[in-house]
N, C-alpha and C positions, 0 to 999 in steps of 0.2 A: 215621240222622241226624235230629235233631229240627229244627223250623222255625228255631229260634234259631241253630243251628250252620250251617244252610244260608244264612241271611241273613248271618252273619259271613263265611263263605267267599265268598259273592257280593260282599260289600263289599271284601274283600281283593283279589279278582280284578280288580274294577273299578278300585281304586286302583292296582294294579300296572300295569294296562293304561294308565291315565292317565299314570303316570310314564314308561312306555316310549314313549308317543306324544310326550311333551314332550322326552325325550332324543333321539328320532328327528328331531323337528322342529328341535332345536337343532343336531344334527350335520349336517343338510342345509344349514344356513345358516352354517356355520363361517367361510367365506371372505368374509363380508360386512363385515368390519371392515377399514377402510383407514387406514393411518398417514398423517396429513396434517400433523403438526407435533409438535415435541418436542425435548427435549435429548439424546435417544438417537440413536446412529448407526443409521439405518434408511433405506432408500430411500423417498423421498416417493411416496405413492400405492400403496405395497406392500400388497397385500390378503392378509389372513390370518385367524386365528381367535383368540378370546379364551377362555382357560380360567380358571375360577374354582376354585382349589384350596383346601385347608384353611388355608394360611398366606399365600398371595399370589395376585395376578392375573398371568397370563402371556399376553402377546401374541406369537404365533408367525407368522412370515412368511418365506418363502423360506429356510428353514433357520436363521434367526436368531430370537432371542427377547429380549423385555424382560420382566423379572420385577419386579413391584412388591409389596413386602411390605405387608400390611394395616396393620401397626403404624407404617409410615413415611408413610402417606397423611395429607395435611393438608387437602386440598380435592378435591371431585369435583363435576362439573357434566355434565348432559346437556341441552343447549340447542340451539335451531335455528341459532344462530350462536355462535361462540366469544366469550366475554365480553370486553369491552374491557379489563377488569382483567388477564386472563390474557395477551391479545395485547400489552399494553404493559409486561409484566413485563421487567425487565432480567435475562434469563437467557442462558445460552450456548446459543442455539437451534442445533441441528444441522439442523433443518428448520423454517423460519419458518412459523407458522400462517397459514392463509388468512383473509381478512377478510369473505368473503361466506358466506351460508348456503344451505341446500338446502330444497326444498319438502317432501319426505317423508323427509328424512334429518336427523339431528342430529349433534352433536359431543359425544363423551364425552371430557371433559378431566379428567385426574387429575394433581394436584400432589402430590409427595412429597419427603421430605427424607432423604438418605443422606449420611453423612460430612460433615454440616454444610452441604451444598449442596442447593438446591432443584432438583428435576428435574420435567419435564413430559412427559406422553404425551397426544397428542390423536388420537382415532380418529373417523373419519366412519363412521356406521352408520345403516342404515334404522331408522325408529322401531319397526316391528313386530319387528325382530330384537332391539333393545335392551330392549324391555319386559320379557321374562322374566328378564333379568339384573339389573334394578334392585333388586328386593326381595332377591335372593340376595346381591348385593354389599353392600347396606346392612346386612343381617343379619351377614355375615362381618366387615365392617369396624367395625360399631358407629357408623358415621357416616352422615349423610343425604347424598343426592345432590341438588343443586339442579336442579330441573326446571321448565320452563315451556314453553308453546306459544305460537305466534304467533297 
């Protein structure tokens, strides 16, 4: 092997190692998403994982799941508090969203339209858990996520 091939191989090994670490880190934090509000029937406070697939986002908790197709998403926010605009929406809330915020946690709110009706899923999640998801979700949906810090 010449120096160029060794450098290429080393770069590939490092990249693969980095991806493996990221996947390991994400899998160890799967249960850090908590359902705190929305129009879907799910237990309030149910802790589960969020999967970002090719076609949709899936929140899984206690054997139940909520699937949100990317094409149906109309708005996304990751904020220290649930925005007043979302809390005041006239939706058929199965679980009313809370009005207070957390210190090191944020609320990932997703609004989407299915069958002519607006749906909402609001998940409470630690900031450091959500950070790796933000870019991937924006890339897959083609939409930006409103974010801001206190």
